[in-house]
Backbone as a printed PyTorch tensor [residue, N CA C, xyz], in Angstrom:
tensor([[[ -4.9670, 109.3060,  65.6130],
         [ -6.1180, 109.7990,  66.3570],
         [ -5.7140, 110.0020,  67.8130]],

        [[ -6.2010, 111.0850,  68.3820],
         [ -5.8850, 111.4080,  69.7780],
         [ -6.6220, 110.4830,  70.7330]],

        [[ -6.1000, 110.4000,  71.9440],
         [ -6.7960, 109.6740,  73.0050],
         [ -8.0610, 110.4720,  73.3310]],

        [[ -9.2160, 109.8710,  73.0810],
         [-10.4970, 110.5470,  73.2840],
         [-10.6380, 111.0360,  74.7210]],

        [[-10.1360, 110.2540,  75.6600],
         [-10.2820, 110.6080,  77.0700],
         [ -9.4270, 111.8010,  77.4880]],

        [[ -8.5070, 112.2440,  76.6140],
         [ -7.6500, 113.3850,  76.9480],
         [ -8.2300, 114.7130,  76.4660]],

        [[ -9.3450, 114.6740,  75.7450],
         [ -9.9410, 115.8890,  75.1800],
         [-10.7950, 116.5850,  76.2510]],

        [[-10.5300, 117.8560,  76.4970],
         [-11.3000, 118.5760,  77.5140],
         [-12.7710, 118.7270,  77.1100]],

        [[-13.6620, 118.4680,  78.0530],
         [-15.0890, 118.6490,  77.8290],
         [-15.6840, 119.3720,  79.0370]],

        [[-16.8850, 119.9050,  78.8270],
         [-17.5990, 120.6340,  79.8660],
         [-18.9880, 120.0290,  79.9970]],

        [[-19.4450, 119.8670,  81.2200],
         [-20.7760, 119.3060,  81.4470],
         [-21.8530, 120.3460,  81.1480]],

        [[-23.0710, 119.8750,  81.0970],
         [-24.2160, 120.7260,  80.8020],
         [-24.3370, 121.8890,  81.7790]],

        [[-23.8820, 121.6820,  83.0290],
         [-23.9740, 122.7600,  84.0190],
         [-22.7540, 123.6890,  84.0130]],

        [[-21.8530, 123.4860,  83.0560],
         [-20.6950, 124.3630,  82.9110],
         [-19.4450, 123.9290,  83.6330]],

        [[-19.4640, 122.7680,  84.2720],
         [-18.2960, 122.2760,  84.9980],
         [-17.3700, 121.4920,  84.0590]],

        [[-16.0490, 121.6320,  84.2530],
         [-15.1400, 120.8100,  83.4500],
         [-15.2860, 119.3380,  83.8360]],

        [[-15.1210, 118.4660,  82.8550],
         [-15.1980, 117.0290,  83.1000],
         [-13.9820, 116.3730,  82.4690]],

        [[-13.2600, 115.6130,  83.2640],
         [-12.0880, 114.8890,  82.7930],
         [-12.5290, 113.4750,  82.4160]],

        [[-12.6340, 113.2080,  81.1180],
         [-13.0840, 111.8900,  80.6730],
         [-12.1480, 110.7690,  81.1190]],

        [[-10.8790, 111.1110,  81.3710],
         [ -9.9470, 110.0750,  81.8350],
         [-10.2420, 109.6490,  83.2710]],

        [[-11.1270, 110.3810,  83.9520],
         [-11.5160, 109.9710,  85.3070],
         [-12.3960, 108.7250,  85.2780]],

        [[-12.9100, 108.3740,  84.1140],
         [-13.6970, 107.1540,  83.9470],
         [-12.7490, 106.0470,  83.5030]],

        [[-12.5390, 105.0660,  84.3600],
         [-11.5540, 104.0150,  84.0760],
         [-11.9750, 103.0960,  82.9330]],

        [[-13.2590, 102.8460,  82.8170],
         [-13.7520, 101.9050,  81.8150],
         [-14.0800, 102.5690,  80.4910]],

        [[-14.7660, 101.8230,  79.6400],
         [-15.1440, 102.3550,  78.3260],
         [-16.2320, 103.4220,  78.4120]],

        [[-16.3220, 104.2160,  77.3470],
         [-17.3320, 105.2580,  77.2170],
         [-18.2090, 104.9470,  76.0000]],

        [[-19.4800, 105.2680,  76.0960],
         [-20.3600, 105.2620,  74.9340],
         [-20.7800, 106.7120,  74.7560]],

        [[-20.2100, 107.3750,  73.7450],
         [-20.4410, 108.8000,  73.5080],
         [-21.5060, 108.9380,  72.4230]],

        [[-22.5410, 109.7340,  72.7230],
         [-23.6990, 109.8500,  71.8370],
         [-24.1010, 111.3100,  71.6990]],

        [[-24.3210, 111.7740,  70.4540],
         [-24.9000, 113.1090,  70.2780],
         [-26.4140, 112.9650,  70.4020]],

        [[-26.9980, 113.7680,  71.2690],
         [-28.3980, 113.5920,  71.6580],
         [-29.2360, 114.8280,  71.3360]],

        [[-30.5530, 114.6380,  71.2890],
         [-31.4940, 115.7290,  71.0520],
         [-32.8360, 115.3800,  71.6810]],

        [[-33.5420, 116.3990,  72.1470],
         [-34.7940, 116.2020,  72.8810],
         [-36.0450, 116.1420,  72.0140]],

        [[-35.9620, 116.6150,  70.7780],
         [-37.1550, 116.7130,  69.9340],
         [-36.9840, 115.9590,  68.6180]],

        [[-36.4280, 114.7680,  68.7130],
         [-36.1110, 113.9500,  67.5440],
         [-36.9350, 112.6650,  67.6020]],

        [[-37.2070, 112.1000,  66.4550],
         [-37.8980, 110.8150,  66.4300],
         [-37.1160, 109.7240,  67.1360]],

        [[-35.8010, 109.9140,  67.2690],
         [-34.9500, 108.9200,  67.9410],
         [-34.7660, 109.2200,  69.4300]],

        [[-35.3750, 110.3010,  69.9300],
         [-35.2210, 110.6850,  71.3360],
         [-35.5430, 109.5560,  72.3180]],

        [[-36.5100, 108.6660,  72.0260],
         [-36.7490, 107.5580,  72.9610],
         [-35.5160, 106.6710,  73.2090]],

        [[-34.4680, 106.8150,  72.3860],
         [-33.2330, 106.0630,  72.6530],
         [-32.6260, 106.4490,  73.9980]],

        [[-32.9790, 107.6250,  74.5250],
         [-32.5030, 108.0140,  75.8610],
         [-32.8080, 106.9090,  76.8760]],

        [[-33.9950, 106.3150,  76.7950],
         [-34.3870, 105.2720,  77.7550],
         [-33.4490, 104.0750,  77.6690]],

        [[-33.0940, 103.6750,  76.4570],
         [-32.2030, 102.5220,  76.2810],
         [-30.7660, 102.8750,  76.6510]],

        [[-30.3740, 104.1220,  76.4230],
         [-29.0400, 104.5460,  76.8590],
         [-28.9440, 104.5160,  78.3790]],

        [[-30.0040, 104.9740,  79.0520],
         [-30.0210, 104.9360,  80.5150],
         [-30.0050, 103.4980,  81.0120]],

        [[-30.7040, 102.6210,  80.3160],
         [-30.6990, 101.1960,  80.6820],
         [-29.2850, 100.6110,  80.5540]],

        [[-28.5770, 100.9750,  79.4910],
         [-27.1830, 100.5270,  79.3310],
         [-26.3250, 101.0600,  80.4760]],

        [[-26.5290, 102.3240,  80.8250],
         [-25.7480, 102.9340,  81.9060],
         [-25.9780, 102.2060,  83.2230]],

        [[-27.2290, 101.8420,  83.4890],
         [-27.5450, 101.1400,  84.7420],
         [-27.0500,  99.6930,  84.7210]],

        [[-27.1730,  99.0370,  83.5690],
         [-26.7670,  97.6350,  83.4560],
         [-25.2530,  97.4660,  83.4830]],

        [[-24.5530,  98.2910,  82.7030],
         [-23.1140,  98.1080,  82.5420],
         [-22.2660,  99.1040,  83.3350]],

        [[-22.8990, 100.1140,  83.9210],
         [-22.1620, 101.0750,  84.7370],
         [-21.3790, 100.4270,  85.8670]],

        [[-21.9920,  99.4780,  86.6050],
         [-21.2480,  98.8230,  87.6820],
         [-20.0020,  98.0660,  87.1950]],

        [[-19.9920,  97.7150,  85.9040],
         [-18.8310,  97.0210,  85.3360],
         [-17.8320,  97.9930,  84.7010]],

        [[-18.1690,  99.2980,  84.6990],
         [-17.2120, 100.2910,  84.2240],
         [-17.6450, 101.1400,  83.0440]],

        [[-18.7640, 100.8410,  82.3830],
         [-19.2040, 101.6510,  81.2440],
         [-19.7660, 102.9950,  81.7180]],

        [[-19.4150, 104.0580,  80.9930],
         [-20.0260, 105.3550,  81.2180],
         [-20.6230, 105.8280,  79.8990]],

        [[-21.9210, 106.0990,  79.9050],
         [-22.5820, 106.7040,  78.7550],
         [-22.4110, 108.2120,  78.9010]],

        [[-22.0660, 108.8860,  77.8040],
         [-21.8700, 110.3310,  77.8060],
         [-22.6900, 110.9160,  76.6560]],

        [[-23.5910, 111.8410,  76.9700],
         [-24.4090, 112.4600,  75.9400],
         [-23.9690, 113.8830,  75.6580]],

        [[-23.9120, 114.2450,  74.3700],
         [-23.6200, 115.6230,  73.9870],
         [-24.7980, 116.1750,  73.1890]],

        [[-25.6000, 117.0380,  73.8040],
         [-26.6980, 117.6540,  73.0730],
         [-26.1770, 118.4610,  71.8780]],

        [[-26.9180, 118.3800,  70.7850],
         [-26.5350, 119.0790,  69.5620],
         [-27.8020, 119.5630,  68.8570]],

        [[-27.7560, 120.8020,  68.3650],
         [-28.9160, 121.3930,  67.6960],
         [-28.6980, 121.5300,  66.1850]],

        [[-27.7820, 120.7480,  65.6160],
         [-27.4560, 120.9000,  64.2000],
         [-28.3900, 120.1690,  63.2510]],

        [[-29.2540, 119.3110,  63.7470],
         [-30.1030, 118.5100,  62.8760],
         [-31.5510, 118.9740,  63.0020]],

        [[-31.9590, 119.8420,  62.0790],
         [-33.3160, 120.3880,  62.0300],
         [-33.7460, 121.0400,  63.3470]],

        [[-32.7970, 121.6200,  64.0850],
         [-33.1240, 122.3480,  65.3100],
         [-33.8040, 121.5060,  66.3640]],

        [[-33.4110, 120.2370,  66.4700],
         [-34.1130, 119.3180,  67.3600],
         [-33.6180, 119.3380,  68.8100]],

        [[-32.6750, 120.2390,  69.1150],
         [-32.2560, 120.4420,  70.5070],
         [-32.1670, 121.9440,  70.7640]],

        [[-33.3440, 122.6290,  70.7780],
         [-33.3320, 124.0860,  70.9240],
         [-33.1950, 124.5800,  72.3580]],

        [[-33.3380, 123.7180,  73.3350],
         [-33.4170, 124.1330,  74.7330],
         [-32.1370, 124.6690,  75.3200]],

        [[-32.3030, 125.3700,  76.4410],
         [-31.1660, 125.8220,  77.2450],
         [-30.6100, 124.6160,  78.0020]],

        [[-29.4690, 124.8110,  78.6150],
         [-28.8650, 123.7260,  79.4000],
         [-29.8390, 123.2460,  80.4740]],

        [[-30.4920, 124.1840,  81.1550],
         [-31.4370, 123.8180,  82.2160],
         [-32.6350, 123.0500,  81.6490]],

        [[-33.1530, 123.4970,  80.5060],
         [-34.2900, 122.8120,  79.8830],
         [-33.9140, 121.3970,  79.4520]],

        [[-32.7160, 121.2420,  78.9060],
         [-32.2470, 119.9200,  78.4830],
         [-32.1250, 118.9940,  79.6940]],

        [[-31.4880, 119.4880,  80.7490],
         [-31.2930, 118.6840,  81.9600],
         [-32.6300, 118.2590,  82.5540]],

        [[-33.5740, 119.1830,  82.6270],
         [-34.8920, 118.8720,  83.1850],
         [-35.6170, 117.8510,  82.3240]],

        [[-35.6140, 118.0540,  81.0140],
         [-36.2700, 117.1190,  80.1030],
         [-35.6850, 115.7090,  80.2570]],

        [[-34.3740, 115.6090,  80.2470],
         [-33.7230, 114.2930,  80.3100],
         [-33.9990, 113.5760,  81.6240]],

        [[-33.9670, 114.3200,  82.7280],
         [-34.1720, 113.6640,  84.0180],
         [-35.6400, 113.3230,  84.2600]],

        [[-36.5370, 114.2240,  83.8890],
         [-37.9500, 113.9550,  84.1770],
         [-38.5930, 113.0130,  83.1680]],

        [[-38.2010, 113.0850,  81.9070],
         [-38.8240, 112.2580,  80.8740],
         [-38.2040, 110.8670,  80.7970]],

        [[-36.8750, 110.7900,  80.9320],
         [-36.1910, 109.5070,  80.7340],
         [-35.3690, 109.0520,  81.9360]],

        [[-35.3600, 109.8220,  83.0180],
         [-34.6120, 109.4280,  84.2010],
         [-33.1130, 109.3500,  83.9620]],

        [[-32.6070, 110.1830,  83.0740],
         [-31.1910, 110.1360,  82.7080],
         [-30.3130, 110.4840,  83.9070]],

        [[-29.3640, 109.6130,  84.1830],
         [-28.3910, 109.8420,  85.2550],
         [-26.9710, 109.9360,  84.7180]],

        [[-26.7620, 109.5580,  83.4530],
         [-25.4070, 109.6130,  82.8920],
         [-25.0190, 111.0620,  82.5750]],

        [[-23.7110, 111.3310,  82.4680],
         [-23.2640, 112.7030,  82.2300],
         [-23.7310, 113.2560,  80.8820]],

        [[-24.1930, 114.5010,  80.9200],
         [-24.5310, 115.2370,  79.7060],
         [-23.5510, 116.3920,  79.5820]],

        [[-23.0100, 116.5650,  78.3910],
         [-22.0510, 117.6320,  78.1330],
         [-22.7810, 118.8830,  77.6570]],

        [[-22.0360, 119.9850,  77.5820],
         [-22.6260, 121.2150,  77.0680],
         [-23.0380, 121.0100,  75.6140]],

        [[-24.0770, 121.7100,  75.2170],
         [-24.5580, 121.6300,  73.8400],
         [-23.4520, 122.1380,  72.9130]],

        [[-23.2050, 121.4020,  71.8370],
         [-22.1210, 121.7670,  70.9290],
         [-22.4000, 121.2420,  69.5270]],

        [[-21.6420, 121.7680,  68.5680],
         [-21.7110, 121.2760,  67.2010],
         [-20.8910, 120.0020,  67.0710]],

        [[-21.3990, 119.0580,  66.2850],
         [-20.6770, 117.8060,  66.0380],
         [-20.1640, 117.7330,  64.5990]],

        [[-20.5680, 118.6800,  63.7590],
         [-20.1200, 118.7780,  62.3690],
         [-19.7390, 120.2250,  62.0670]],

        [[-19.0010, 120.4190,  60.9940],
         [-18.7140, 121.7620,  60.5040],
         [-17.5200, 122.4400,  61.1500]],

        [[-17.3550, 123.7230,  60.7940],
         [-16.1880, 124.4990,  61.2330],
         [-16.1040, 124.6650,  62.7430]],

        [[-17.2510, 124.6720,  63.4190],
         [-17.2660, 124.8540,  64.8730],
         [-17.4380, 123.5380,  65.6240]],

        [[-17.1310, 122.4300,  64.9550],
         [-17.2450, 121.1010,  65.5500],
         [-16.4270, 121.0380,  66.8380]],

        [[-17.0260, 120.4670,  67.8830],
         [-16.3200, 120.2930,  69.1570],
         [-15.0940, 119.3990,  68.9250]],

        [[-13.9650, 119.6890,  69.5860],
         [-12.7650, 118.8580,  69.4070],
         [-12.9990, 117.3630,  69.6610]],

        [[-13.9170, 117.0360,  70.5780],
         [-14.2320, 115.6380,  70.8300],
         [-14.7410, 114.9840,  69.5450]],

        [[-15.6250, 115.6800,  68.8510],
         [-16.1960, 115.1230,  67.6200],
         [-15.2450, 115.2450,  66.4300]],

        [[-14.2900, 116.1630,  66.4850],
         [-13.2670, 116.2180,  65.4440],
         [-12.4880, 114.9010,  65.4400]],

        [[-12.2770, 114.3370,  66.6080],
         [-11.5900, 113.0460,  66.7170],
         [-12.5300, 111.8730,  66.4540]],

        [[-13.6950, 111.8840,  67.0990],
         [-14.6190, 110.7560,  66.9560],
         [-14.9950, 110.4930,  65.5030]],

        [[-15.2130, 111.5450,  64.7280],
         [-15.6880, 111.3640,  63.3560],
         [-14.6300, 110.7920,  62.4200]],

        [[-13.4100, 110.6540,  62.9050],
         [-12.3660, 109.9810,  62.1100],
         [-12.5490, 108.4650,  62.1340]],

        [[-13.3170, 107.9770,  63.0940],
         [-13.5110, 106.5270,  63.2520],
         [-14.5610, 106.0310,  62.2470]],

        [[-14.2940, 104.8820,  61.6190],
         [-15.2630, 104.3250,  60.6750],
         [-16.3570, 103.5130,  61.3600]],

        [[-17.4980, 103.3960,  60.6880],
         [-18.5740, 102.5370,  61.1690],
         [-18.3440, 101.1150,  60.6450]],

        [[-19.3120, 100.2350,  60.8250],
         [-19.1720,  98.8360,  60.4120],
         [-18.9620,  98.6900,  58.9020]],

        [[-19.4440,  99.6590,  58.1240],
         [-19.2770,  99.6190,  56.6710],
         [-17.9590, 100.2610,  56.2370]],

        [[-17.1580, 100.7150,  57.2050],
         [-15.8730, 101.3210,  56.8920],
         [-15.9420, 102.8010,  56.5700]],

        [[-17.0860, 103.4350,  56.8300],
         [-17.2550, 104.8490,  56.5080],
         [-17.0510, 105.7300,  57.7360]],

        [[-16.1270, 106.6680,  57.6090],
         [-15.8860, 107.6670,  58.6510],
         [-16.5500, 108.9640,  58.1970]],

        [[-16.2540, 110.0570,  58.8840],
         [-16.7680, 111.3560,  58.4620],
         [-17.8880, 111.8700,  59.3290]],

        [[-18.5770, 112.8700,  58.7860],
         [-19.5750, 113.6120,  59.5430],
         [-20.6340, 112.7330,  60.2090]],

        [[-21.1610, 113.2690,  61.2980],
         [-22.3020, 112.6750,  61.9830],
         [-23.5010, 112.8250,  61.0480]],

        [[-24.2820, 111.7690,  60.8900],
         [-25.3920, 111.8140,  59.9440],
         [-26.7020, 112.3000,  60.5630]],

        [[-26.8640, 112.1440,  61.8810],
         [-28.1050, 112.5470,  62.5500],
         [-27.8990, 112.4390,  64.0530]],

        [[-28.9200, 112.7730,  64.8150],
         [-28.8880, 112.6280,  66.2690],
         [-28.7420, 111.1490,  66.6500]],

        [[-28.1260, 110.9080,  67.7750],
         [-27.9890, 109.5770,  68.3820],
         [-27.0230, 108.6490,  67.6440]],

        [[-25.9560, 109.2310,  67.0750],
         [-24.8610, 108.4100,  66.5610],
         [-24.0090, 108.0350,  67.7720]],

        [[-23.5670, 106.7740,  67.8210],
         [-22.9140, 106.2490,  69.0130],
         [-21.4710, 105.8340,  68.7200]],

        [[-20.5690, 106.1920,  69.6450],
         [-19.1620, 105.8190,  69.5480],
         [-18.7680, 105.0890,  70.8250]],

        [[-18.2170, 103.9010,  70.6760],
         [-17.7170, 103.1620,  71.8270],
         [-16.2150, 103.4010,  71.9120]],

        [[-15.7920, 103.9430,  73.0420],
         [-14.3910, 104.2690,  73.2930],
         [-13.8990, 103.3170,  74.3750]],

        [[-12.7750, 102.6360,  74.1200],
         [-12.2940, 101.6700,  75.1070],
         [-11.6250, 102.3680,  76.2910]],

        [[-11.2010, 101.5810,  77.2450],
         [-10.6070, 102.1120,  78.4790],
         [ -9.3670, 102.9590,  78.2260]],

        [[ -8.6870, 102.7030,  77.0970],
         [ -7.4750, 103.4490,  76.7600],
         [ -7.7420, 104.7020,  75.9420]],

        [[ -9.0200, 104.9900,  75.6570],
         [ -9.3530, 106.1980,  74.9240],
         [ -9.3860, 106.0460,  73.4140]],

        [[ -9.3760, 104.8090,  72.9300],
         [ -9.4370, 104.5500,  71.4920],
         [-10.8590, 104.2040,  71.0740]],

        [[-11.3000, 104.7410,  69.9320],
         [-12.6230, 104.4010,  69.4110],
         [-12.5540, 102.9780,  68.8660]],

        [[-13.4250, 102.1160,  69.3750],
         [-13.4280, 100.7150,  68.9320],
         [-14.6660, 100.3480,  68.1240]],

        [[-15.6870, 101.2020,  68.1390],
         [-16.8840, 100.9270,  67.3360],
         [-17.6690, 102.2160,  67.1440]],

        [[-18.3430, 102.2790,  65.9980],
         [-19.2100, 103.4170,  65.6750],
         [-20.5270, 102.8570,  65.1640]],

        [[-21.6100, 103.3570,  65.7260],
         [-22.9330, 102.8810,  65.3510],
         [-23.7690, 104.0590,  64.8880]],

        [[-24.3500, 103.9410,  63.7200],
         [-25.1530, 105.0090,  63.1430],
         [-26.4460, 105.2120,  63.9520]],

        [[-27.1130, 106.3510,  63.7610],
         [-28.2510, 106.7280,  64.6030],
         [-29.3750, 105.7080,  64.7200]],

        [[-29.6950, 105.0070,  63.6360],
         [-30.8380, 104.0910,  63.7010],
         [-30.5120, 102.7690,  64.3740]],

        [[-29.2500, 102.5450,  64.7080],
         [-28.8800, 101.3500,  65.4710],
         [-29.2640, 101.6220,  66.9290]],

        [[-30.2000, 100.8420,  67.4280],
         [-30.6860, 101.0440,  68.7980],
         [-29.5740, 100.7590,  69.8150]],

        [[-29.5570, 101.4860,  70.9380],
         [-28.5240, 101.2570,  71.9510],
         [-28.4750,  99.8240,  72.4840]],

        [[-29.6050,  99.1200,  72.4460],
         [-29.6090,  97.7410,  72.9560],
         [-29.5290,  96.7030,  71.8310]],

        [[-29.1390,  97.1370,  70.6210],
         [-28.9690,  96.1960,  69.5110],
         [-27.8630,  95.2060,  69.8580]],

        [[-27.9750,  93.9620,  69.3820],
         [-26.9710,  92.9470,  69.7140],
         [-25.5340,  93.3770,  69.4200]],

        [[-25.3150,  94.0650,  68.3050],
         [-23.9570,  94.4740,  67.9530],
         [-23.4060,  95.5240,  68.9160]],

        [[-24.2780,  96.3710,  69.4560],
         [-23.8270,  97.3710,  70.4280],
         [-23.5060,  96.6800,  71.7520]],

        [[-24.4260,  95.8390,  72.1980],
         [-24.2310,  95.1460,  73.4750],
         [-22.9800,  94.2750,  73.4380]],

        [[-22.7770,  93.5490,  72.3480],
         [-21.5880,  92.6810,  72.2890],
         [-20.3010,  93.5030,  72.2530]],

        [[-20.3290,  94.6730,  71.5850],
         [-19.1410,  95.5330,  71.5690],
         [-18.8580,  96.0920,  72.9680]],

        [[-19.9160,  96.4860,  73.6760],
         [-19.7390,  96.9870,  75.0430],
         [-19.1720,  95.8810,  75.9250]],

        [[-19.7340,  94.7060,  75.8430],
         [-19.2660,  93.5990,  76.6860],
         [-17.8090,  93.2480,  76.3780]],

        [[-17.4280,  93.3310,  75.1150],
         [-16.0430,  93.0490,  74.7370],
         [-15.0920,  94.1170,  75.2780]],

        [[-15.5850,  95.3580,  75.3810],
         [-14.7360,  96.4630,  75.8500],
         [-14.6060,  96.5100,  77.3700]],

        [[-15.5080,  95.8340,  78.0750],
         [-15.4800,  95.8830,  79.5460],
         [-14.3540,  95.0800,  80.1510]]])
């Protein structure tokens, strides 16, 4: 598996972002604005504020592959996230996380297994990947695992 931090990404506003510029661990999440799990944005922002000073960076990648739950433009997504949930963590350009047009970041992330040992496609919005400081995936949490669940928090604390 490639070093996740070496994969080129672009922010929601079209600027290149070098993930290796973040010294600490990353929590990479595919996000959507019109999903039943969208309130997880609030808990992701809470993680960013709580653990950001210790080196954690939450990174969201909007995706419209699950029942069209992220139909907005980049500007609409940015406005929704900041005004509704006060999101301050980096948001990447909207991209596919599954299929032939899967973003290279997710081509690597989806090779990592979850707690049950299952790798492969993203199952829904808000699947979470914890990437350590060296760019290796150290944990994968399925969408219904809340960002502040004990297993997520303990994995983040171990990676810091």
